[in-house]
N, C-alpha and C positions, 0 to 999 in steps of 0.2 A: 679806607682808616690805613694807619702806618701801624705795622706790630710796634714800633717806637715809639706809640704815642699812647703813651701806657697814663699820660694825666687827660687826656679825651676822654677814653677811657671812662677814667673815672666823673668826669664831666656827665658825660652821659650814663654811667648810675647814677649819679644824683638826680639827674633829670628826671627820669625811668622812675625810680624807688621811691625819693624823694627822703630817705634815708641819713644817718646822721652824715657825716661829712669826714670819718673817722671811719666810719665799714664802709667808706666807699673800694676804698684799694682790699680792705677783707673780702667783699665782695666780687671785684674783679681776680683778685687771690683762688677765691674760692670755683668761679666759674671756668677756671683754666683747668685746673686740679679736678674736682668733684661733681664738676654738672660735663666740662665738656672734652676732657681731657684732654688738653690738649695746649700749644703755648701762644697759637696766634688765634689772635680778634679776628684777624679781619677779613677771613674768610667768609661772616655771617654775612646776610643781609641783616638791612635794618629791621626785622619784625624779629627775624632770629636772635640778632643781641639782644634785642626789646624783652622777648620772653623768658631767656634765659637770664637775665638781672634779674625779673623776677620772681624767679623759681631760685633762683642765688640768696635774693632779701629773703627768703621766706624760709631757704632750708636755715639761713643762717640764725635769722630769730627763733623757730623754734627747737636749733640746736646749741645755743645763743655761751652755753656754760661749759662744753666740752670745745666749740672755736675757742672763744678767748682765753682754755688754757690751752690749745693748739699754740695760737700765735702771741699767747704770753712765755710761753717754750723755746719759741720760736727767736722769739727778738733776746732770751737765755743767750741762747749758742750763736744770735751773732753778736752778741756785749761781750761773751767771754773769747770768739775769736780774733777781738778786734782786739782786746787787750793782751795777747800771747804773738 
């Protein structure tokens, strides 16, 4: 799996977790930053990717309020940067 295949990761996450489509990119982000601490996901075996996606989906659900706050702030920063 290519490191540039972000859409492919999200599709796999959707199939594995059955999450809402808007959560797939959040799960991918949290997998990279909070679970695996890596930029690339292509080094994971299919079973490792599956386990990480499930773990991350559970973490997102458990800490939904905190993560939604984080992602909202991140979107605000991006919008502010785009306007300057």
